[in-house]
C-alpha positions as a Markdown table, in Angstrom:
| # | Residue | x | y | z |
|---|---|---|---|---|
| 1 | Met | 0.3 | -0.2 | -0.1 |
| 2 | Thr | 1.2 | 3.6 | -1.0 |
| 3 | Val | 1.2 | 6.6 | 1.3 |
| 4 | Gly | -1.5 | 7.7 | -0.2 |
| 5 | Glu | -3.7 | 4.7 | -0.7 |
| 6 | Gly | -2.8 | 4.5 | 3.2 |
| 7 | Thr | -4.0 | 8.1 | 4.0 |
| 8 | Gln | -7.4 | 7.4 | 2.0 |
| 9 | Gly | -8.2 | 4.2 | 3.4 |
| 10 | Arg | -7.6 | 5.8 | 7.1 |
| 11 | Lys | -9.9 | 8.6 | 6.4 |
| 12 | Thr | -12.7 | 6.2 | 5.4 |
| 13 | Met | -12.4 | 4.1 | 8.7 |
| 14 | Leu | -12.8 | 7.1 | 10.4 |
| 15 | Tyr | -15.7 | 8.3 | 8.7 |
| 16 | Arg | -17.7 | 5.3 | 9.3 |
| 17 | His | -16.2 | 4.8 | 12.9 |
| 18 | Val | -17.4 | 8.7 | 13.8 |
| 19 | Lys | -21.1 | 7.7 | 11.7 |
| 20 | Asn | -21.3 | 4.5 | 13.4 |
| 21 | Val | -20.4 | 5.9 | 17.0 |
| 22 | Phe | -23.1 | 8.8 | 16.2 |
| 23 | Leu | -25.8 | 5.6 | 15.2 |
| 24 | Val | -24.8 | 4.5 | 18.7 |
| 25 | Asp | -25.1 | 7.8 | 20.8 |
| 26 | His | -28.2 | 8.3 | 18.7 |
| 27 | Val | -29.6 | 4.7 | 20.2 |
| 28 | Trp | -28.7 | 5.3 | 23.4 |
| 29 | Ser | -30.3 | 9.0 | 23.6 |
| 30 | Val | -33.7 | 7.1 | 22.1 |
| 31 | Ser | -33.8 | 4.4 | 25.2 |
| 32 | Ser | -32.8 | 7.0 | 27.8 |
| 33 | His | -29.4 | 5.0 | 28.6 |
| 34 | Cys | -26.0 | 6.5 | 29.4 |
| 35 | Val | -23.4 | 5.5 | 26.8 |
| 36 | Cys | -21.2 | 4.2 | 29.1 |
| 37 | Val | -23.1 | 0.6 | 28.9 |
| 38 | Phe | -21.7 | 0.0 | 25.7 |
| 39 | Phe | -17.9 | -1.2 | 24.9 |
| 40 | Phe | -15.8 | -2.2 | 22.8 |
| 41 | Tyr | -17.3 | -1.4 | 19.7 |
| 42 | Arg | -15.8 | -1.5 | 16.1 |
| 43 | Val | -16.8 | -1.0 | 12.6 |
| 44 | Val | -16.7 | -3.3 | 10.4 |
| 45 | Gly | -17.6 | -2.1 | 6.6 |
| 46 | Pro | -21.1 | -0.6 | 7.2 |
| 47 | Ala | -22.3 | -2.1 | 10.4 |
| 48 | Val | -20.7 | -1.3 | 13.7 |
| 49 | Thr | -19.9 | -4.3 | 16.7 |
| 50 | Phe | -20.5 | -3.3 | 20.5 |
| 51 | Arg | -21.0 | -5.3 | 23.8 |
| 52 | Val | -22.9 | -4.1 | 26.6 |
| 53 | Arg | -22.2 | -4.2 | 29.9 |
| 54 | Pro | -24.2 | -5.5 | 32.9 |
| 55 | Asn | -26.6 | -3.1 | 33.9 |
| 56 | Thr | -29.0 | -1.8 | 36.2 |
| 57 | Gln | -31.8 | -1.3 | 33.3 |
| 58 | Asn | -31.2 | -4.7 | 32.1 |
| 59 | Val | -30.5 | -2.9 | 28.4 |
| 60 | Ser | -29.1 | -5.9 | 26.7 |
| 61 | Thr | -28.0 | -6.3 | 22.5 |
| 62 | Ala | -31.5 | -7.1 | 21.4 |
| 63 | Asp | -33.2 | -3.8 | 22.5 |
| 64 | Val | -30.4 | -1.8 | 21.6 |
| 65 | Ala | -31.1 | -3.5 | 17.8 |
| 66 | Asn | -35.0 | -2.7 | 18.2 |
| 67 | Ile | -34.2 | 0.9 | 18.9 |
| 68 | Ala | -32.0 | 1.1 | 15.9 |
| 69 | Gly | -34.9 | -0.5 | 13.3 |
| 70 | Arg | -37.3 | 1.6 | 15.0 |
| 71 | Ser | -35.3 | 4.6 | 13.9 |
| 72 | Glu | -34.6 | 3.0 | 10.7 |
| 73 | Leu | -38.0 | 2.7 | 10.1 |
| 74 | Thr | -39.1 | 5.8 | 11.5 |
| 75 | Ala | -37.2 | 8.0 | 9.4 |
| 76 | Glu | -37.8 | 5.4 | 5.6 |
| 77 | Ser | -41.4 | 6.5 | 6.8 |
| 78 | Thr | -41.1 | 10.3 | 7.0 |
| 79 | Lys | -39.2 | 10.1 | 3.7 |
| 80 | Phe | -41.7 | 7.5 | 1.9 |
| 81 | Leu | -44.3 | 10.4 | 3.5 |
| 82 | Ile | -42.6 | 13.6 | 1.9 |
| 83 | Leu | -42.8 | 11.9 | -1.2 |
| 84 | Thr | -46.3 | 11.4 | -1.0 |
| 85 | Val | -47.2 | 14.8 | -0.2 |
| 86 | Val | -44.2 | 16.2 | -2.9 |
| 87 | Ser | -46.5 | 14.2 | -5.6 |
| 88 | Ile | -49.7 | 14.7 | -4.5 |
| 89 | Leu | -49.4 | 18.5 | -4.7 |
| 90 | Cys | -47.1 | 18.0 | -8.3 |
| 91 | Ile | -50.4 | 15.8 | -9.3 |
| 92 | Val | -52.8 | 19.1 | -7.7 |
| 93 | Ala | -50.8 | 21.5 | -9.2 |
| 94 | Val | -51.0 | 19.9 | -12.7 |
| 95 | Leu | -54.9 | 19.7 | -12.5 |
| 96 | Leu | -55.5 | 23.3 | -11.4 |
| 97 | Ala | -53.4 | 24.0 | -13.7 |
| 98 | Ser | -55.4 | 22.2 | -16.7 |
| 99 | Ile | -58.7 | 23.8 | -14.9 |
| 100 | Val | -57.5 | 27.3 | -15.6 |
| 101 | Val | -55.6 | 26.6 | -19.0 |
| 102 | Tyr | -59.4 | 24.6 | -20.0 |
| 103 | Cys | -61.7 | 27.8 | -18.8 |
| 104 | Leu | -59.3 | 30.4 | -19.7 |
| 105 | Arg | -60.0 | 28.9 | -23.5 |
| 106 | His | -64.1 | 27.9 | -23.0 |
| 107 | His | -64.4 | 31.5 | -22.1 |
| 108 | Ser | -62.3 | 33.0 | -24.8 |
| 109 | His | -64.7 | 30.7 | -27.2 |
| 110 | His | -67.5 | 31.7 | -25.5 |
| 111 | Lys | -66.0 | 35.5 | -25.5 |
| 112 | Leu | -65.5 | 34.9 | -29.7 |
| 113 | Lys | -69.2 | 33.9 | -29.8 |
| 114 | Glu | -70.6 | 36.3 | -28.6 |
| 115 | Lys | -68.9 | 38.9 | -30.3 |
| 116 | Leu | -70.2 | 37.6 | -33.5 |
| 117 | Thr | -73.1 | 36.9 | -32.7 |
| 118 | Asn | -73.7 | 40.8 | -31.2 |
| 119 | Leu | -72.5 | 41.5 | -35.2 |
| 120 | Gly | -75.6 | 40.1 | -36.2 |
| 121 | Thr | -78.0 | 41.4 | -34.2 |
| 122 | Asp | -76.8 | 45.0 | -32.8 |
| 123 | Thr | -77.2 | 48.0 | -35.5 |
| 124 | Gly | -74.8 | 50.2 | -33.7 |
| 125 | Ser | -70.9 | 51.1 | -34.6 |
| 126 | Asp | -69.6 | 48.0 | -32.7 |
| 127 | Ala | -71.8 | 45.7 | -35.0 |
| 128 | Thr | -70.4 | 47.7 | -37.8 |
| 129 | Ser | -67.0 | 48.7 | -37.1 |
| 130 | Thr | -65.3 | 44.9 | -37.9 |
| 131 | Tyr | -67.4 | 45.2 | -41.3 |
| 132 | Gln | -66.5 | 48.5 | -41.9 |
| 133 | Glu | -62.6 | 47.9 | -41.9 |
| 134 | Leu | -63.3 | 44.8 | -43.8 |
| 135 | Cys | -64.6 | 46.3 | -46.8 |
| 136 | Arg | -62.3 | 49.5 | -46.4 |
| 137 | Gln | -59.6 | 46.6 | -47.0 |
| 138 | Arg | -61.7 | 44.3 | -50.2 |
| 139 | Met | -62.1 | 47.8 | -52.0 |
| 140 | Ser | -58.5 | 48.8 | -51.3 |
| 141 | Val | -58.8 | 52.6 | -50.9 |
| 142 | Lys | -56.3 | 54.6 | -51.6 |
| 143 | Gln | -55.8 | 57.3 | -49.6 |
| 144 | Pro | -55.4 | 60.6 | -51.3 |
| 145 | Ala | -52.2 | 63.1 | -50.8 |
| 146 | Glu | -54.3 | 65.8 | -50.5 |
| 147 | Arg | -58.2 | 65.6 | -49.1 |
| 148 | Pro | -60.6 | 67.7 | -51.4 |
| 149 | Glu | -63.3 | 70.1 | -50.1 |
| 150 | Pro | -65.6 | 68.0 | -48.6 |
| 151 | Met | -69.2 | 66.9 | -50.5 |
| 152 | His | -72.2 | 68.0 | -48.1 |
| 153 | Ser | -74.6 | 66.5 | -50.3 |
| 154 | Val | -75.0 | 63.9 | -53.2 |
| 155 | Ala | -77.7 | 65.9 | -54.8 |
| 156 | Pro | -76.2 | 64.5 | -58.4 |
| 157 | Gln | -77.9 | 61.0 | -58.0 |
| 158 | Phe | -81.2 | 62.7 | -58.0 |
| 159 | Gly | -80.3 | 65.6 | -60.6 |
| 160 | Asp | -82.8 | 68.0 | -62.2 |
| 161 | Gly | -85.0 | 69.2 | -59.3 |
| 162 | Gly | -84.7 | 65.8 | -57.3 |
| 163 | Pro | -84.8 | 66.2 | -53.7 |
| 164 | Ile | -81.3 | 67.2 | -52.0 |
| 165 | Val | -80.0 | 64.1 | -49.5 |
| 166 | Ser | -77.3 | 65.0 | -47.0 |
| 167 | Pro | -75.1 | 61.6 | -47.4 |
| 168 | Ser | -74.9 | 59.1 | -44.8 |
| 169 | Ala | -72.8 | 60.0 | -41.2 |
| 170 | Arg | -70.9 | 56.6 | -42.3 |
| 171 | Ser | -70.1 | 58.9 | -45.4 |
| 172 | Ser | -66.3 | 59.1 | -46.5 |
| 173 | Thr | -65.4 | 61.3 | -49.5 |
| 174 | Ser | -62.0 | 60.8 | -51.4 |
| 175 | Ser | -60.2 | 62.6 | -54.8 |
| 176 | Trp | -60.2 | 61.6 | -58.3 |
| 177 | Ser | -57.9 | 58.3 | -58.3 |
| 178 | Glu | -57.9 | 56.3 | -61.6 |
| 179 | Glu | -57.3 | 53.0 | -60.9 |
| 180 | Pro | -54.4 | 51.7 | -63.1 |
| 181 | Val | -54.9 | 49.8 | -66.1 |
| 182 | His | -53.9 | 46.1 | -66.8 |
| 183 | Ser | -54.6 | 43.5 | -69.5 |
| 184 | Asn | -52.9 | 40.4 | -71.2 |
| 185 | Met | -53.3 | 41.9 | -74.5 |
| 186 | Asp | -50.3 | 41.7 | -77.1 |
| 187 | Ile | -49.7 | 45.0 | -78.7 |
| 188 | Ser | -50.7 | 43.5 | -81.9 |
| 189 | Thr | -53.3 | 42.6 | -81.2 |
| 190 | Gly | -54.5 | 45.8 | -79.2 |
| 191 | His | -53.7 | 47.6 | -82.5 |
| 192 | Met | -55.9 | 45.6 | -85.1 |
| 193 | Ile | -59.0 | 46.0 | -82.5 |
| 194 | Leu | -58.1 | 49.7 | -81.9 |
| 195 | Leu | -58.2 | 49.9 | -85.9 |
| 196 | Tyr | -61.4 | 47.7 | -85.7 |
| 197 | Met | -63.4 | 50.4 | -83.4 |
| 198 | Glu | -62.0 | 53.7 | -85.1 |
| 199 | Asp | -62.8 | 52.3 | -88.3 |
| 200 | His | -66.6 | 51.7 | -87.3 |
| 201 | Leu | -66.7 | 54.9 | -85.4 |
| 202 | Lys | -65.7 | 56.7 | -88.2 |
| 203 | Asn | -68.0 | 55.1 | -91.0 |
| 204 | Gln | -71.6 | 56.4 | -90.0 |
| 205 | Asn | -73.3 | 54.7 | -92.8 |
| 206 | Arg | -71.4 | 51.4 | -92.3 |
| 207 | Leu | -72.7 | 51.7 | -88.1 |
| 208 | Glu | -76.0 | 52.9 | -89.2 |
| 209 | Lys | -76.7 | 49.8 | -91.1 |
| 210 | Glu | -75.1 | 47.4 | -88.1 |
| 211 | Trp | -77.6 | 49.1 | -86.0 |
| 212 | Glu | -80.7 | 48.2 | -88.3 |
| 213 | Ala | -79.7 | 44.6 | -88.7 |
| 214 | Leu | -79.4 | 45.0 | -84.9 |
| 215 | Cys | -82.8 | 46.3 | -84.1 |
| 216 | Ala | -83.9 | 43.7 | -86.6 |
| 217 | Tyr | -82.5 | 40.6 | -84.7 |
| 218 | Gln | -85.6 | 39.1 | -83.1 |
| 219 | Ala | -84.3 | 36.3 | -80.7 |
| 220 | Glu | -85.6 | 32.6 | -80.1 |
| 221 | Pro | -87.1 | 32.0 | -78.2 |
| 222 | Asn | -88.5 | 34.6 | -76.9 |
| 223 | Ala | -91.4 | 34.1 | -75.1 |
| 224 | Ser | -92.3 | 35.9 | -71.8 |
| 225 | Thr | -95.5 | 33.8 | -70.5 |
| 226 | Thr | -94.8 | 34.2 | -66.9 |
| 227 | Gly | -93.6 | 37.6 | -66.4 |
| 228 | Leu | -96.7 | 39.0 | -68.3 |
| 229 | Gly | -98.6 | 36.3 | -65.9 |
| 230 | Ala | -101.7 | 37.5 | -63.4 |
| 231 | Gly | -100.0 | 38.5 | -60.4 |
| 232 | Asn | -96.4 | 38.7 | -62.0 |
| 233 | Thr | -97.1 | 42.0 | -64.3 |
| 234 | Lys | -97.2 | 44.1 | -61.1 |
| 235 | Lys | -93.8 | 43.1 | -60.6 |
| 236 | Asn | -92.7 | 44.6 | -63.7 |
| 237 | Arg | -91.6 | 48.0 | -63.7 |
| 238 | Ser | -91.6 | 48.2 | -67.7 |
| 239 | Asn | -93.9 | 45.4 | -69.7 |
| 240 | Ala | -91.8 | 46.0 | -72.5 |
| 241 | Val | -88.9 | 44.6 | -70.9 |
| 242 | Val | -89.4 | 41.0 | -69.1 |
| 243 | Ala | -87.4 | 38.0 | -68.4 |
| 244 | Tyr | -87.9 | 35.1 | -71.1 |
| 245 | Asp | -89.1 | 32.2 | -69.7 |
| 246 | His | -86.1 | 30.2 | -70.6 |
| 247 | Ser | -83.6 | 32.9 | -69.0 |
| 248 | Arg | -84.8 | 34.1 | -66.0 |
| 249 | Ile | -83.8 | 33.9 | -62.3 |
| 250 | Thr | -86.1 | 31.9 | -60.3 |
| 251 | Leu | -86.6 | 32.3 | -56.2 |
| 252 | Lys | -87.2 | 29.3 | -53.9 |
| 253 | Val | -91.0 | 29.8 | -53.6 |
| 254 | Glu | -90.5 | 28.6 | -49.8 |
| 255 | Asn | -88.4 | 31.8 | -48.9 |
| 256 | Ser | -90.7 | 33.9 | -51.0 |
| 257 | Gln | -92.4 | 36.5 | -49.1 |
| 258 | Gly | -95.3 | 35.9 | -51.9 |
| 259 | Ser | -94.7 | 32.4 | -52.3 |
| 260 | Ser | -93.6 | 33.1 | -55.7 |
| 261 | Asp | -90.5 | 32.4 | -58.0 |
| 262 | Tyr | -91.3 | 35.4 | -60.2 |
| 263 | Ile | -88.8 | 38.5 | -60.8 |
| 264 | Asn | -87.9 | 40.3 | -63.5 |
| 265 | Ala | -84.4 | 39.2 | -64.1 |
| 266 | Ser | -82.2 | 37.6 | -65.7 |
| 267 | Pro | -78.6 | 35.6 | -65.5 |
| 268 | Ile | -76.7 | 36.1 | -68.7 |
| 269 | Met | -73.7 | 33.8 | -69.8 |
| 270 | Asp | -70.3 | 34.6 | -70.9 |
| 271 | His | -68.2 | 31.8 | -71.9 |
| 272 | Asp | -69.4 | 29.6 | -69.4 |
| 273 | Pro | -72.8 | 28.2 | -70.1 |
| 274 | Arg | -73.4 | 26.9 | -66.5 |
| 275 | Asn | -72.4 | 29.5 | -64.5 |
| 276 | Pro | -73.8 | 32.9 | -64.8 |
| 277 | Ala | -71.1 | 36.0 | -65.3 |
| 278 | Tyr | -74.1 | 38.6 | -64.4 |
| 279 | Ile | -77.7 | 39.5 | -63.5 |
| 280 | Ala | -79.4 | 42.0 | -65.7 |
| 281 | Thr | -82.7 | 43.5 | -63.6 |
| 282 | Gln | -84.4 | 45.9 | -63.6 |
| 283 | Gly | -84.5 | 48.9 | -60.1 |
| 284 | Pro | -86.6 | 47.1 | -57.7 |
| 285 | Leu | -90.2 | 48.1 | -57.2 |
| 286 | Pro | -91.4 | 48.9 | -53.2 |
| 287 | Ser | -92.9 | 45.8 | -53.7 |
| 288 | Thr | -90.2 | 43.5 | -54.9 |
| 289 | Val | -87.4 | 44.8 | -52.6 |
| 290 | Ser | -87.7 | 41.8 | -50.8 |
| 291 | Asp | -87.8 | 39.5 | -54.1 |
| 292 | Phe | -83.9 | 41.7 | -54.7 |
| 293 | Trp | -82.3 | 41.2 | -51.1 |
| 294 | Gln | -83.6 | 37.0 | -51.9 |
| 295 | Met | -82.4 | 37.1 | -55.4 |
| 296 | Val | -79.1 | 38.6 | -54.0 |
| 297 | Trp | -78.6 | 36.6 | -51.1 |
| 298 | Glu | -79.8 | 32.7 | -53.3 |
| 299 | Asn | -77.2 | 33.8 | -56.0 |
| 300 | Gly | -74.0 | 34.5 | -53.7 |
| 301 | Cys | -73.8 | 37.6 | -55.3 |
| 302 | Val | -71.7 | 40.2 | -53.0 |
| 303 | Val | -71.6 | 42.6 | -55.9 |
| 304 | Ile | -74.0 | 44.9 | -57.2 |
| 305 | Val | -73.4 | 47.7 | -59.9 |
| 306 | Met | -76.2 | 50.3 | -60.0 |
| 307 | Leu | -76.5 | 52.3 | -62.8 |
| 308 | Thr | -79.4 | 54.6 | -62.7 |
| 309 | Pro | -79.9 | 57.8 | -60.2 |
| 310 | Leu | -83.1 | 57.0 | -58.1 |
| 311 | Thr | -85.3 | 60.2 | -59.8 |
| 312 | Glu | -85.0 | 61.5 | -63.1 |
| 313 | Ser | -86.8 | 65.0 | -63.5 |
| 314 | Gly | -89.4 | 63.7 | -61.3 |
| 315 | Val | -90.2 | 60.2 | -62.2 |
| 316 | Lys | -89.1 | 57.4 | -59.6 |
| 317 | Gln | -86.7 | 55.1 | -61.8 |
| 318 | Cys | -85.3 | 53.1 | -58.8 |
| 319 | Tyr | -87.1 | 52.4 | -55.4 |
| 320 | His | -84.5 | 52.9 | -52.2 |
| 321 | Tyr | -83.7 | 49.7 | -51.3 |
| 322 | Trp | -81.1 | 50.4 | -48.7 |
| 323 | Pro | -80.9 | 52.2 | -45.6 |
| 324 | Asp | -79.5 | 55.3 | -44.9 |
| 325 | Glu | -78.4 | 55.0 | -41.5 |
| 326 | Gly | -78.4 | 51.5 | -39.3 |
| 327 | Ser | -80.4 | 48.6 | -40.5 |
| 328 | Asn | -83.6 | 47.8 | -42.5 |
| 329 | Leu | -85.3 | 44.1 | -42.4 |
| 330 | Tyr | -86.8 | 43.1 | -46.2 |
| 331 | His | -88.9 | 40.0 | -45.6 |
| 332 | Ile | -86.1 | 37.8 | -44.2 |
| 333 | Tyr | -83.2 | 39.8 | -44.9 |
| 334 | Glu | -81.3 | 42.4 | -42.3 |
| 335 | Val | -79.5 | 44.7 | -44.5 |
| 336 | Asn | -77.0 | 46.8 | -42.7 |
| 337 | Leu | -75.4 | 49.8 | -43.6 |
| 338 | Val | -71.9 | 50.0 | -43.0 |
| 339 | Ser | -70.3 | 52.5 | -45.2 |
| 340 | Glu | -70.6 | 54.7 | -47.9 |
| 341 | His | -67.5 | 56.0 | -49.8 |
| 342 | Ile | -68.1 | 59.5 | -52.7 |
| 343 | Trp | -65.2 | 59.0 | -55.0 |
| 344 | Cys | -66.3 | 61.8 | -57.3 |
| 345 | Asp | -70.0 | 63.5 | -58.9 |
| 346 | Asp | -70.5 | 61.0 | -61.3 |
| 347 | Phe | -69.8 | 57.4 | -58.8 |
| 348 | Leu | -69.9 | 56.2 | -55.0 |
| 349 | Val | -69.5 | 52.7 | -53.3 |
| 350 | Arg | -71.6 | 51.6 | -50.3 |
| 351 | Ser | -70.7 | 48.4 | -48.1 |
| 352 | Phe | -73.8 | 45.9 | -47.2 |
| 353 | Tyr | -73.6 | 43.8 | -44.2 |
| 354 | Leu | -76.4 | 41.5 | -45.4 |
| 355 | Lys | -78.3 | 38.5 | -43.0 |
| 356 | Asn | -80.1 | 35.4 | -42.9 |
| 357 | Met | -82.5 | 36.3 | -40.4 |
| 358 | Gln | -83.5 | 32.2 | -40.8 |
| 359 | Thr | -80.0 | 31.2 | -40.9 |
| 360 | Asn | -78.3 | 33.8 | -39.1 |
| 361 | Glu | -75.7 | 33.3 | -41.5 |
| 362 | Thr | -74.4 | 36.8 | -43.3 |
| 363 | Arg | -71.7 | 38.0 | -45.7 |
| 364 | Thr | -71.1 | 41.9 | -47.0 |
| 365 | Val | -72.3 | 42.9 | -50.4 |
| 366 | Thr | -70.7 | 46.2 | -52.0 |
| 367 | Gln | -73.2 | 48.4 | -53.9 |
| 368 | Phe | -71.3 | 50.8 | -57.0 |
| 369 | His | -74.0 | 53.2 | -58.0 |
| 370 | Phe | -73.2 | 55.4 | -60.9 |
| 371 | Leu | -75.0 | 58.7 | -60.3 |
| 372 | Thr | -74.7 | 60.5 | -63.6 |
| 373 | Trp | -76.1 | 58.2 | -66.4 |
| 374 | Leu | -79.5 | 59.5 | -67.3 |
| 375 | Asn | -82.5 | 56.9 | -68.6 |
| 376 | Gln | -81.9 | 56.0 | -73.1 |
| 377 | Asn | -79.2 | 58.3 | -73.0 |
| 378 | Val | -75.4 | 58.0 | -72.0 |
| 379 | Pro | -72.2 | 59.3 | -69.6 |
| 380 | Glu | -70.5 | 62.2 | -70.1 |
| 381 | Ser | -67.7 | 61.0 | -70.5 |
| 382 | Ser | -66.4 | 57.3 | -71.8 |
| 383 | Arg | -63.2 | 57.7 | -69.0 |
| 384 | Thr | -65.2 | 58.2 | -66.4 |
| 385 | Leu | -67.3 | 54.7 | -66.2 |
| 386 | Leu | -64.4 | 52.9 | -67.3 |
| 387 | Asp | -62.2 | 53.8 | -63.5 |
| 388 | Phe | -65.9 | 53.1 | -62.2 |
| 389 | Arg | -65.4 | 49.5 | -64.1 |
| 390 | Arg | -62.2 | 49.2 | -63.2 |
| 391 | Lys | -62.5 | 49.5 | -59.6 |
| 392 | Val | -65.7 | 47.1 | -60.0 |
| 393 | Asn | -63.9 | 44.2 | -61.1 |
| 394 | Lys | -61.2 | 44.6 | -58.6 |
| 395 | Cys | -63.3 | 44.4 | -55.8 |
| 396 | Tyr | -64.7 | 41.3 | -57.9 |
| 397 | Arg | -61.7 | 39.8 | -58.6 |
| 398 | Gly | -61.3 | 35.9 | -57.9 |
| 399 | Arg | -65.0 | 35.4 | -57.4 |
| 400 | Ser | -66.9 | 33.4 | -59.3 |
| 401 | Cys | -70.5 | 34.6 | -58.4 |
| 402 | Pro | -72.7 | 36.4 | -61.1 |
| 403 | Ile | -72.4 | 40.5 | -60.9 |
| 404 | Ile | -75.8 | 42.1 | -60.1 |
| 405 | Val | -76.4 | 44.6 | -63.1 |
| 406 | His | -79.3 | 46.9 | -62.9 |
| 407 | Cys | -80.5 | 50.4 | -63.5 |
| 408 | Ser | -84.5 | 51.3 | -64.1 |
| 409 | Asp | -85.6 | 48.1 | -66.4 |
| 410 | Gly | -82.2 | 46.5 | -66.3 |
| 411 | Ala | -81.7 | 46.4 | -70.8 |
| 412 | Gly | -80.3 | 50.3 | -72.0 |
| 413 | Arg | -77.6 | 51.4 | -69.4 |
| 414 | Ser | -77.3 | 47.8 | -67.9 |
| 415 | Gly | -77.3 | 46.2 | -71.1 |
| 416 | Thr | -74.5 | 49.1 | -72.4 |
| 417 | Tyr | -72.2 | 48.4 | -69.3 |
| 418 | Ile | -72.4 | 44.6 | -69.8 |
| 419 | Leu | -71.5 | 45.3 | -73.1 |
| 420 | Ile | -68.8 | 46.8 | -72.3 |
| 421 | Asp | -67.3 | 44.7 | -69.3 |
| 422 | Met | -68.1 | 41.5 | -71.8 |
| 423 | Val | -66.2 | 42.3 | -74.5 |
| 424 | Leu | -63.2 | 43.7 | -72.3 |
| 425 | Asn | -62.7 | 40.8 | -70.2 |
| 426 | Lys | -62.8 | 38.5 | -73.7 |
| 427 | Met | -59.7 | 41.3 | -75.1 |
| 428 | Ala | -58.3 | 40.8 | -71.5 |
| 429 | Lys | -58.1 | 36.6 | -71.6 |
| 430 | Gly | -56.5 | 37.1 | -75.2 |
| 431 | Ala | -59.2 | 37.0 | -77.9 |
| 432 | Lys | -57.7 | 37.9 | -81.1 |
| 433 | Glu | -61.2 | 38.9 | -82.9 |
| 434 | Ile | -63.6 | 41.1 | -81.2 |
| 435 | Asp | -67.4 | 41.5 | -82.7 |
| 436 | Ile | -69.1 | 43.8 | -80.2 |
| 437 | Ala | -72.8 | 43.2 | -82.7 |
| 438 | Ala | -72.5 | 39.7 | -82.3 |
| 439 | Thr | -71.6 | 40.2 | -78.6 |
| 440 | Leu | -75.2 | 42.1 | -78.2 |
| 441 | Glu | -77.1 | 39.5 | -80.0 |
| 442 | His | -75.4 | 37.5 | -77.7 |
| 443 | Leu | -77.1 | 39.7 | -75.0 |
| 444 | Arg | -80.2 | 40.0 | -76.7 |
| 445 | Asp | -80.6 | 36.1 | -76.8 |
| 446 | Gln | -80.7 | 36.5 | -72.9 |
| 447 | Arg | -82.9 | 39.1 | -71.9 |
| 448 | Pro | -84.8 | 41.6 | -74.3 |
| 449 | Ala | -83.7 | 44.8 | -75.5 |
| 450 | Met | -80.2 | 45.3 | -74.1 |
| 451 | Val | -78.8 | 48.2 | -75.4 |
| 452 | Gln | -81.7 | 50.5 | -76.1 |
| 453 | Thr | -80.3 | 53.0 | -78.8 |
| 454 | Lys | -77.6 | 53.8 | -81.3 |
| 455 | Glu | -76.3 | 56.3 | -79.2 |
| 456 | Gln | -75.3 | 53.6 | -76.1 |
| 457 | Phe | -74.1 | 51.3 | -79.1 |
| 458 | Glu | -72.1 | 53.7 | -79.9 |
| 459 | Phe | -70.9 | 55.2 | -76.8 |
| 460 | Ala | -70.0 | 50.7 | -76.2 |
| 461 | Leu | -67.4 | 51.1 | -79.3 |
| 462 | Thr | -66.2 | 54.2 | -78.4 |
| 463 | Ala | -65.6 | 53.2 | -74.8 |
| 464 | Val | -64.0 | 49.6 | -75.8 |
| 465 | Ala | -61.5 | 51.6 | -78.1 |
| 466 | Glu | -60.7 | 54.2 | -75.3 |
| 467 | Glu | -59.6 | 51.6 | -73.0 |
| 468 | Val | -57.8 | 49.5 | -76.0 |
| 469 | Asn | -55.7 | 53.1 | -76.2 |
| 470 | Ala | -55.0 | 53.3 | -72.7 |
| 471 | Ile | -54.3 | 49.4 | -72.2 |
| 472 | Leu | -51.5 | 50.1 | -75.8 |
| 473 | Lys | -50.0 | 53.1 | -73.6 |
| 474 | Ala | -50.0 | 51.2 | -70.6 |
| 475 | Leu | -48.1 | 48.3 | -72.2 |
| 476 | Pro | -44.0 | 48.1 | -72.1 |
| 477 | Gln | -43.1 | 49.2 | -75.9 |
């Protein structure tokens, strides 16, 4: 054994010796005896050996062993008890934490559900603020660098001595801001189409003959038996423009206020015969407002294009089918005005929150209202209408539901707008040949009297030519 090893061994022996002496002292303190009773004790590994002198208490080695055993058992029991208590406390803590987390999540879910419920029932600012922000994001309104003088009325929409109506408290104004022109049309195609349009516009004889041929055109089939039947004629603003039997929007009778499936509205197909791209309809009458909102709901429409003022020269052109403030209930459809944004003198945009009171389902609907297009007439500028159209399409982009387009009778101004939009959409998709006359015949196959005057047809040509010119200017040369 080396010196270091011997030293380490003696330290270990000394530690065990001291430990066992303490053990003997503890045993004796527990048994209330004097330590002098023990003698000749030695440490042998983990054990201690000793002898007991004869004593007056008659303590034997068995008594000492029992006392030591009881002490060790008590220590083990105490240790086990502590571990048990600690384990129970940990389990209780985990359970409490789980309960707290569950309660917080349940409370949060309840608050969210309550908030959504309130959105559908409260007509105040709390019920509309969320949807106002949603509609603002959808319309992506650009903030002007300098705000113009605020508009204090929307009188232009009523013109010709009509009543002056102050805008809603939710109205806002914007400076003129044109939407950028986008198209997939290539330069060569654009120039060909532009030359075709300019040739039509310059050659008045050709334009006159083309219009005469369009006036002589008769759609087949062209029966309107349902719309002219008993009980339905009062739902038509004009019996000269009534939806064809083979091409009309039908309402669900079980949800209709008058238990009828009729509304003077026509689905207008473009390239997909299964899904209409538009619904051309008349301006609602007081008796057909609930039918109008039922049509909006059942066809999943989210965009309405309104092309008429409410009144022209004292003559009603369309019923005021939305609330000026708060909400109105039309049969089972609650319409809440969320916002009204006045873009310029020519048009404004309204956002509605539409709720089906039977199912409690909701959706937002955006109305684009062109104010200065009078009946049997054309807008003063095609530029304004083209920018109006771009804003409509920006809101509608990416959707598959039909756009509702209406004026007064749902034919003249509505047909002109749809004709322009349909032709420009075909061009944007890469069409190489454009035949506006054939496109108009296609529209008249689906609703009578679409585009009512030669001036409206010529305006459509002019608008298409101007948009093509704008697209060519925007293309990289």
